[in-house]
C-alpha positions in Angstrom: -10.0 -58.0 25.0 -11.3 -56.6 22.6 -12.9 -53.7 23.7 -8.9 -52.3 25.7 -7.5 -52.7 22.3 -10.0 -50.4 20.7 -9.7 -48.3 23.5 -6.0 -47.9 23.1 -6.2 -47.1 19.6 -8.3 -44.2 20.3 -6.5 -43.0 23.1 -2.8 -43.5 20.6 -5.2 -41.6 17.9 -7.1 -39.0 19.7 -5.7 -37.8 22.3 -2.7 -36.2 21.0 -4.8 -34.5 18.4 -6.6 -32.7 21.2 -3.4 -31.9 23.1 -1.6 -30.5 19.9 -4.3 -28.0 19.8 -3.9 -24.6 21.8 -6.4 -23.1 23.5 -8.0 -20.5 20.9 -10.0 -18.9 24.1 -6.8 -16.9 25.2 -6.7 -15.3 22.4 -9.6 -12.7 21.5 -8.6 -11.9 18.5 -8.3 -13.8 14.9 -7.9 -13.5 10.8 -8.4 -16.3 8.7 -5.9 -15.3 6.0 -6.4 -18.2 3.8 -7.4 -21.8 3.5 -4.6 -23.1 4.8 -3.5 -20.4 7.3 -4.9 -18.3 10.5 -3.6 -16.3 12.7 -4.9 -15.8 16.9 -3.4 -13.1 18.9 -3.6 -10.8 22.0 -2.2 -8.0 23.0 -0.9 -7.0 26.3 -0.6 -3.3 26.0 1.1 -3.1 29.7 4.1 -4.8 29.0 3.9 -4.1 25.5 4.4 -7.4 24.6 1.9 -9.1 21.5 1.5 -12.7 21.9 0.6 -14.8 18.4 -0.8 -18.0 17.3 -0.4 -20.2 14.0 -2.7 -23.0 13.0 -1.3 -23.8 9.3 -2.4 -27.0 7.4 1.2 -28.4 6.5 3.7 -31.2 7.2 6.6 -28.0 6.5 7.8 -25.1 7.9 5.6 -21.9 8.5 6.6 -18.2 8.3 5.5 -15.2 9.2 6.3 -11.5 9.0 5.5 -7.9 10.1 6.1 -6.1 6.9 8.0 -2.7 5.5 4.0 -0.8 6.4 4.9 1.7 2.9 5.4 -1.2 1.4 4.4 -4.8 2.8 6.7 -6.6 0.2 9.1 -9.6 1.2 12.1 -7.4 1.1 12.0 -5.7 4.1 10.1 -7.3 6.4 10.7 -9.6 9.3 10.0 -12.9 9.7 9.6 -15.5 12.6 9.8 -19.1 10.7 8.7 -21.9 12.4 9.9 -25.9 11.9 8.5 -29.1 13.9 10.9 -32.1 13.5 11.6 -35.3 15.3 13.5 -33.1 17.6 10.5 -31.2 18.6 9.1 -27.6 17.3 11.7 -24.4 16.7 11.7 -21.0 15.6 14.2 -18.7 13.7 13.8 -15.0 14.3 14.5 -13.3 10.5 14.6 -10.8 8.2 14.6 -10.1 4.6 16.0 -7.9 2.0 15.5 -9.2 -1.3 13.6 -12.1 -2.4 15.7 -15.0 -0.9 16.2 -16.9 1.6 16.0 -14.6 5.1 19.1 -14.1 7.0 18.9 -15.1 10.4 18.5 -12.2 13.4 21.9 -11.2 15.3 19.4 -11.4 17.9 16.7 -13.4 18.7 13.1 -11.0 19.4 10.8 -14.2 19.0 10.2 -16.4 21.9 8.4 -19.8 20.7 5.4 -20.9 23.7 4.4 -23.7 22.2 4.8 -26.2 18.9 2.7 -29.3 17.8 2.1 -31.0 14.8 -1.3 -33.2 13.5 -3.1 -34.9 10.8 -1.4 -32.3 8.8 -1.4 -29.3 10.4 1.4 -27.2 12.3 0.5 -25.3 15.5 2.8 -22.5 17.2 2.0 -19.8 20.1 4.8 -17.4 19.7 5.4 -13.8 21.7 7.6 -10.7 21.4 8.2 -6.4 21.9 5.7 -4.7 20.0 8.7 -3.0 20.2 12.0 -4.7 20.0 14.2 -1.6 19.4 16.1 -4.2 16.8 17.4 -2.5 13.7 17.0 -6.1 12.3 12.5 -6.1 13.4 9.7 -4.0 12.7 7.5 -2.4 15.1 4.2 -3.5 15.6 2.3 -0.7 15.5 -1.3 0.3 16.1 -4.0 0.2 13.2 -3.5 -1.6 10.2 -0.4 -3.5 10.0 1.0 -5.1 6.6 2.0 -8.9 7.3 3.3 -11.9 5.6 2.6 -15.4 5.5 4.0 -18.3 4.1 4.7 -22.1 4.6 6.4 -25.0 2.7 6.0 -28.6 2.1 9.7 -29.6 3.8 10.9 -29.1 7.1 13.7 -27.4 5.4 13.5 -23.6 4.5 13.0 -23.5 1.0 10.7 -21.9 -1.9 7.3 -21.3 -0.7 5.5 -21.9 -3.6 2.2 -20.7 -4.2 1.5 -20.5 -0.6 2.2 -17.5 0.1 0.3 -14.8 0.8 0.4 -10.8 1.6 -2.7 -8.6 3.7 -3.3 -6.0 6.7 -3.8 -7.0 10.2 -5.1 -4.8 12.8 -3.6 -6.2 15.8 -4.6 -3.4 18.2 -5.9 0.4 18.0 -4.1 3.4 20.4 -5.9 4.0 23.9 -7.8 6.8 22.0 -8.7 5.3 19.1 -11.7 3.3 18.3 -13.8 1.9 15.3 -16.1 4.5 15.5 -13.8 7.1 15.4 -12.2 5.7 12.4 -15.5 6.4 10.4 -15.3 10.5 11.0 -18.8 10.4 9.8 -20.8 14.1 11.8 -24.2 13.1 13.1 -25.8 16.1 11.3 -24.5 14.7 7.9 -27.0 13.1 5.9 -24.7 10.4 4.1 -25.6 8.3 0.8 -24.1 5.7 -0.8 -23.1 4.8 -4.1 -21.4 2.0 -5.9 -19.0 1.9 -9.0 -18.2 -1.6 -10.2 -16.7 -3.2 -12.9 -20.4 -4.8 -15.1 -19.5 -8.4 -15.2 -15.7 -7.9 -16.8 -14.2 -11.3 -18.1 -10.7 -10.9 -17.5 -8.6 -12.6 -20.3 -6.3 -15.3 -19.5 -3.0 -13.5 -18.8 -1.1 -13.4 -16.3 -1.4 -9.3 -16.3 -4.5 -7.1 -17.3 -5.1 -3.9 -16.6 -8.6 -3.0 -17.6 -10.3 0.5 -17.2 -14.2 1.5 -17.1 -15.7 4.9 -17.1 -18.7 6.4 -14.3 -20.3 9.3 -14.1 -20.4 10.3 -10.5 -23.8 10.5 -8.8 -26.3 13.4 -10.0 -26.7 16.5 -7.6 -25.9 19.8 -7.6 -22.9 19.8 -4.6 -21.2 17.9 -2.0 -18.9 16.0 -0.1 -17.0 12.8 -1.0 -16.3 11.7 2.9 -15.3 8.0 2.2 -14.2 5.8 0.0 -14.2 1.7 0.2 -12.8 -1.0 -2.1 -15.4 -3.4 -2.8 -13.8 -7.0 -4.3 -15.8 -9.3 -5.7 -15.7 -12.1 -3.4 -16.4 -15.3 -6.6 -13.6 -13.8 -8.3 -11.6 -13.3 -5.1 -13.0 -17.1 -4.4 -11.7 -18.6 -7.2 -8.4 -16.9 -7.4 -7.2 -15.5 -4.3 -5.6 -12.2 -4.9 -7.0 -12.0 -8.0 -7.9 -8.3 -7.9 -4.2 -6.7 -7.3 -4.3 -3.2 -7.0 -7.2 -0.4 -8.0 -6.2 3.4 -9.4 -9.0 5.5 -9.3 -8.5 8.5 -11.5 -10.4 11.9 -11.6 -11.0 12.9 -15.6 -12.4 15.0 -17.7 -15.5 13.8 -20.0 -12.8 13.3 -23.6 -11.4 10.9 -25.7 -10.0 8.8 -23.7 -13.2 8.5 -20.8 -15.6 7.5 -23.6 -13.6 4.8 -24.8 -13.8 3.8 -21.7 -17.9 3.9 -20.6 -17.4 -0.1 -22.1 -14.8 -1.5 -20.2 -11.3 -3.0 -22.2 -8.3 -3.7 -21.6 -6.2 -0.2 -21.1 -3.1 1.6 -20.2 -2.8 3.5 -17.4 -3.6 7.6 -17.9 -1.5 8.3 -15.1 0.8 10.3 -16.2 -0.9 10.8 -19.5 -2.0 14.5 -20.0 -3.6 13.3 -22.9 -6.2 11.4 -21.6 -7.5 14.4 -19.2 -7.2 12.6 -16.5 -4.8 14.8 -14.0 -5.3 13.6 -10.7 -6.5 10.4 -8.2 -9.1 10.4 -5.9 -7.8 7.1 -4.3 -5.7 3.8 -4.6 -5.8 0.5 -2.9 -3.8 -2.8 -3.4 -4.4 -6.1 -1.8 -5.8 -6.0 2.3 -5.9 -2.0 2.3 -8.4 -0.3 4.2 -10.7 2.4 3.4 -10.1 6.1 2.5 -11.5 7.8 5.2 -11.6 11.7 5.0 -10.8 13.6 8.1 -14.2 15.2 9.7 -13.8 18.4 8.3 -12.8 17.8 4.5 -14.6 16.0 1.6 -14.1 15.6 -2.4 -16.4 18.1 -4.1 -18.3 16.6 -6.4 -21.2 18.6 -8.6 -21.7 21.0 -11.1 -21.8 24.1 -8.6 -18.2 23.9 -7.9 -15.7 24.6 -10.1 -13.2 21.8 -8.9 -16.6 19.1 -8.5 -15.4 15.9 -9.1 -17.8 14.8 -11.7 -16.1 11.7 -14.0 -14.0 8.7 -12.3 -12.3 6.0 -14.5 -11.5 3.0 -12.7 -8.3 1.1 -13.3 -7.7 -2.5 -11.9 -4.6 -4.7 -12.2 -5.8 -7.9 -12.6 -3.3 -11.1 -10.9 -4.3 -14.0 -13.2 -2.1 -16.5 -12.5 -3.1 -19.2 -13.4 -4.4 -17.7 -16.7 -8.2 -19.3 -15.7 -11.0 -18.6 -18.9 -13.9 -18.4 -16.4 -13.4 -15.5 -14.0 -16.2 -12.9 -14.1 -15.2 -9.8 -12.3 -17.6 -7.4 -10.4 -15.2 -5.3 -8.5 -14.5 -1.4 -7.5 -15.8 1.0 -5.1 -18.1 2.5 -3.0 -18.1 6.2 -1.6 -20.1 8.0 0.5 -21.4 11.4 0.1 -23.2 13.8 1.5 -24.7 17.3 0.2 -23.8 18.6 3.3 -20.8 20.4 2.6 -18.1 20.4 5.2 -15.5 23.1 6.6 -13.4 22.3 3.5 -12.8 21.4 0.1 -10.4 18.3 -0.4 -7.5 18.2 -2.8 -4.8 15.7 -4.9 -1.8 17.3 -5.4 1.4 15.5 -8.1 4.8 15.6 -7.1 7.8 14.8 -8.6 8.2 14.0 -12.6 4.3 15.2 -13.3 4.1 15.2 -17.1 6.8 11.9 -17.1 9.6 13.0 -18.6 12.5 12.8 -16.8 15.7 11.1 -18.7 16.1 7.5 -19.5 17.2 5.0 -17.1 20.8 3.5 -18.4 20.8 -0.6 -19.0 22.1 -3.0 -16.7 22.8 -0.2 -13.7 22.2 -1.4 -10.1 21.2 1.8 -8.7 20.7 4.7 -10.3 18.5 7.9 -8.5 16.9 10.6 -9.9 15.6 13.6 -7.6 12.9 16.5 -8.3 11.5 19.2 -5.9 8.5 20.8 -5.1 10.5 24.2 -4.8 9.4 27.3 -2.0 8.9 29.4 -4.4 6.0 27.5 -5.3 4.2 26.7 -2.1 5.0 30.3 -1.3 2.6 31.6 -3.5 -0.3 29.5 -1.5 -2.8 31.4 0.5 -2.6 28.8 3.4 -1.5 26.3 4.8 -2.5 22.6 4.4 -3.3 19.4 5.6 -2.1 16.2 4.1 -3.9 13.3 5.2 -3.2 10.6 2.2 0.2 10.1 0.3 0.7 7.7 -2.6 4.6 6.7 -4.0 4.5 5.6 -7.7 7.1 4.3 -9.6 7.1 1.4 -11.7 8.7 -1.7 -11.8 12.6 -1.1 -11.2 11.9 1.1 -9.1 13.9 0.2 -5.7 13.1 3.2 -3.4 11.4 6.2 -2.9 11.2 8.8 -0.3 10.6 12.6 -0.1 12.1 15.5 2.6 10.0 18.1 4.2 12.4 21.2 4.1 11.0 24.5 6.5 14.1 27.3 5.5 16.9 25.4 5.8 16.1 23.1 7.8 14.5 19.1 7.3 11.4 18.7 9.6 11.2 15.1 8.3 9.9 12.8 5.4 6.3 13.6 4.0 6.8 9.6 2.7 9.2 7.2 2.4 9.4 3.2 1.1 13.3 1.7 1.5 12.0 -1.8 -0.2 9.6 -0.6 -3.3 8.0 -3.4 -4.7 5.0 -2.3 -8.1 2.7 -5.2 -6.5 2.7 -3.4 -3.3 1.6 0.2 -3.6 -0.7 1.9 -1.2 -2.2 5.2 0.0 -0.1 5.7 2.7 -2.6 7.8 6.0 -1.1 10.8 7.6 -1.9 14.5 9.7 0.8 16.5 8.0 1.3 20.6 7.8 2.4 21.9 5.0 3.2 25.3 5.5 3.6 28.0 2.2 7.5 28.5 1.7 7.8 24.6 2.9 10.1 22.4 0.4 9.6 18.7 -0.4 12.8 16.3 -2.7 10.8 13.9 -4.0 13.9 10.8 -5.0 13.3 8.1 -6.5 15.9 5.0 -7.3 15.9 2.3 -10.3 18.1 -1.2 -10.4 18.2 -1.9 -14.0 20.3 -4.7 -14.0 17.4 -7.1 -15.4 16.7 -4.8 -18.5 19.3 -4.7 -21.7 18.5 -1.5 -23.1 17.4 1.7 -21.3 14.0 2.6 -19.9 12.4 5.3 -21.2 10.2 7.5 -18.3 6.2 6.8 -20.0 2.4 5.4 -19.2 3.4 1.7 -20.1 4.0 -0.5 -17.2 7.6 -1.3 -19.0 8.2 2.5 -18.7 8.9 4.3 -15.7 7.1 6.7 -13.8 8.6 9.1 -10.7 5.7 10.7 -9.5 3.9 10.9 -5.9 0.2 12.2 -4.7 -0.8 13.8 -2.1 -4.6 14.2 -0.7 -5.0 17.0 1.1 -7.5 20.1 2.6 -7.8 23.0 2.0 -8.0 22.5 -1.5 -5.4 25.0 -2.9 -7.2 27.3 -6.4 -5.3 29.8 -9.5 -7.9 31.2 -11.1 -10.5 28.5 -9.4 -8.7 25.7 -10.9 -7.5 23.2 -8.4 -3.6 23.4 -8.0 -2.7 20.1 -9.3 1.8 20.2 -9.9 4.5 20.7 -7.9 7.4 19.1 -9.8 9.5 19.0 -12.3 8.7 19.6 -16.4 11.2 19.0 -19.0 11.0 19.7 -23.6 13.8 18.7 -25.9 16.0 21.8 -24.8 14.7 22.7 -21.2 14.4 22.0 -17.7 12.2 23.7 -15.4 9.2 23.9 -12.6 5.2 23.7 -13.0 3.4 24.7 -9.7 -0.3 25.4 -10.4 -3.2 24.0 -12.3 -3.0 22.1 -15.5 -2.5 25.2 -17.9 0.7 25.2 -19.4 0.9 28.6 -18.8 2.1 27.8 -15.2 4.9 26.3 -16.3 8.0 28.5 -15.1 11.1 28.1 -17.3 14.0 30.2 -15.5 12.8 28.1 -12.2 15.9 24.9 -12.5 14.2 21.5 -11.1 15.1 20.5 -8.4 16.0 24.2 -7.3 18.1 22.9 -4.4 19.5 19.0 -3.9 19.2 17.2 -0.8 22.5 16.6 1.0 23.8 12.9 0.9 22.8 10.3 3.1 19.1 11.1 3.4 18.3 7.9 1.6 20.7 6.0 3.9 18.6 2.3 4.8 18.9 1.2 8.2 16.8 -1.9 8.4 18.7 -5.1 8.3 22.1 -3.7 10.0 23.3 -5.1 12.3 23.3 -4.1 16.0 26.0 -2.9 17.8 24.2 -4.9 20.6 21.0 -6.7 21.0 18.2 -4.8 23.1 17.1 -6.4 26.5 
């Protein structure tokens, strides 16, 4: 009788646990998103369907979202929320427009396959189309995809607290893309690598800290950088997830500012400040981002042989020390891949928008205020050749709301160079692309702000409490003026005049007779369609 009771107890306790856990072999792909959240998936390209499974340590609700691909923040994301109650498992398709409870979609696009829970864990299997055609959903494209995840202790959807995160997942590649394709390395190139890391930096016990460190690139006479990798210190990340929040790599001259940070220290960003001698960006990284891999025909020139060879950089890191710990030492930075075998083209970086941070102040208590600048055709018509943009980085600060750049050829708008409808200072990124710009093309850069939370005017400046409206395009072949890189195409202002700066860093390139913007965009180019109610639910 005792053995029968023991067997009954075993079946009661353990059989449900085993039956609850889904078959992980049905999912060839998985990614541990955090210590409490694991994602599994498979994609059926024939039916354009994705199947996902979530294994989460919680007794409450779980959430998974597809973010706006140029942002990745909660606003602008498409979510599925799951919960298991006494009535069984259920899911809800939702979307978020702000940092608040997400709205229920008018069309429910996610399908519940299974749901169960056991021993403090929940398991869900769901599916949906890669592209539902629903304006309240996000497309799941090939390549890296920005995702969000969260969980709560309650069975009612409520604030998640610290149990949330955001990263990138590569669900699938396009038919023609492979991992080998992404390396963009020629078999004829001799490639070397070099790391530039924060040298055991002790980070202050503050929630937000910006630190800078100066470095000299490898001592070669000539060569090309063909790839830049983020190197995130595993020890510091284990101690504090998402501790290294974002990182900017500045191209700088040797000067007082660069010399100041030979020993790393807390800093204000040199971005947009001409006095620092840092006039461009080599690379920008945020949580979850991939390496910057240059096209196989182009590279960033390094060494002293070329007048525009990069020799010095400053690494700027934003540390997110939420718990204000005192024991974290960081060794994050970058790894560059470079070759002495010169590629066909030199790559360059050009700044658009408010190129030296001089736009007029933003009024307080204003929920929406928009600024427009342009890189006019009068500037680009002077270029000796067309260029190809392979990466774009749009940049505002804390009250930035939306940013978009229209691309014009003659009197026809041919598309957007880049666009982020739900901008977040905490989710900035270098967006890969492949867009040709011809001499005579025009770009109009729009930056919208929400100063509702500000009781006084907000100035444009270098501080994170100030604002910016800047865009950095990485492109090839490089354009030069008088053998110097063409670094600016945009708005400039002094005390009495507004003009356009197009050319190298020398102020003689400013044209005070060319107003900016030279031509304004028609109304409606910034209209946001995500979250709008669909006229009919797609089949």
